[in-house]
Kinemage of the C-alpha trace (Angstrom):
@kinemage 1
@onewidth
@group {chain A} dominant
@subgroup {mainchain}
@vectorlist {calphas} color= white
{ca unk a 1} P 172.336 71.155 30.316
{ca unk a 2} L 174.268 68.084 29.255
{ca unk a 3} L 176.989 66.750 31.619
{ca unk a 4} L 179.249 66.138 28.615
{ca unk a 5} L 179.131 69.837 27.778
{ca unk a 6} L 180.235 70.696 31.310
{ca unk a 7} L 183.085 68.214 31.115
{ca unk a 8} L 184.311 69.823 27.889
{ca unk a 9} L 184.844 73.005 29.903
{ca unk a 10} L 187.511 71.114 31.862
{ca unk a 11} L 189.729 69.725 29.079
{ca unk a 12} L 192.393 68.598 31.545
{ca unk a 13} L 189.816 66.494 33.366
{ca unk a 14} L 187.972 65.368 30.248
{ca unk a 15} L 191.074 63.541 29.062
{ca unk a 16} L 191.254 61.645 32.362
{ca unk a 17} L 187.506 60.986 32.421
{ca unk a 18} L 187.781 59.132 29.105
{ca unk a 19} L 189.191 56.198 31.078
{ca unk a 20} L 186.213 56.066 33.462
{ca unk a 21} L 183.838 53.116 33.327
{ca unk a 22} L 180.905 53.503 30.950
{ca unk a 23} L 178.094 55.496 32.561
{ca unk a 24} L 180.329 57.115 35.187
{ca unk a 25} L 178.757 60.241 36.664
{ca unk a 26} L 182.163 61.573 37.777
{ca unk a 27} L 180.611 62.532 41.111
{ca unk a 28} L 182.248 61.755 44.447
{ca unk a 29} L 180.082 58.661 44.934
{ca unk a 30} L 180.859 57.212 41.489
{ca unk a 31} L 182.604 53.848 41.800
{ca unk a 32} L 185.937 53.494 39.991
{ca unk a 33} L 185.924 57.092 38.717
{ca unk a 34} L 189.276 57.783 37.043
{ca unk a 35} L 189.213 61.329 38.416
{ca unk a 36} L 189.614 60.013 41.973
{ca unk a 37} L 192.535 57.851 40.922
{ca unk a 38} L 194.199 60.773 39.127
{ca unk a 39} L 193.828 62.972 42.229
{ca unk a 40} L 195.391 60.249 44.379
{ca unk a 41} L 198.353 60.034 41.993
{ca unk a 42} L 198.748 63.825 42.004
{ca unk a 43} L 198.034 64.086 38.279
{ca unk a 44} L 195.128 66.532 38.517
{ca unk a 45} L 194.257 69.409 40.810
{ca unk a 46} L 191.705 68.302 43.431
{ca unk a 47} L 190.152 71.791 43.375
{ca unk a 48} L 189.411 71.391 39.646
{ca unk a 49} L 187.729 68.048 40.289
{ca unk a 50} L 185.678 69.616 43.100
{ca unk a 51} L 184.577 72.432 40.785
{ca unk a 52} L 183.551 69.965 38.103
{ca unk a 53} L 181.661 67.871 40.618
{ca unk a 54} L 179.797 70.872 42.026
{ca unk a 55} L 178.597 71.737 38.523
{ca unk a 56} L 177.661 68.152 37.697
{ca unk a 57} L 175.939 67.776 41.064
{ca unk a 58} L 173.812 70.830 40.407
{ca unk a 59} L 172.322 68.974 37.410
{ca unk a 60} L 171.274 66.109 39.625
{ca unk a 61} L 168.868 68.356 41.463
């Protein structure tokens, strides 16, 4: 499964993730991930970001 396909399932987060640095994994340990910044500003639901990260993390193995 492609991480981009998973991200498309979260259109609210996909729009934010477009501003991430190139090659961002969007996982909790990703430096400068725009999702973290958006959570801090209260622009996105932290639970949605956690759900996305659980799915992306499951691809990592």
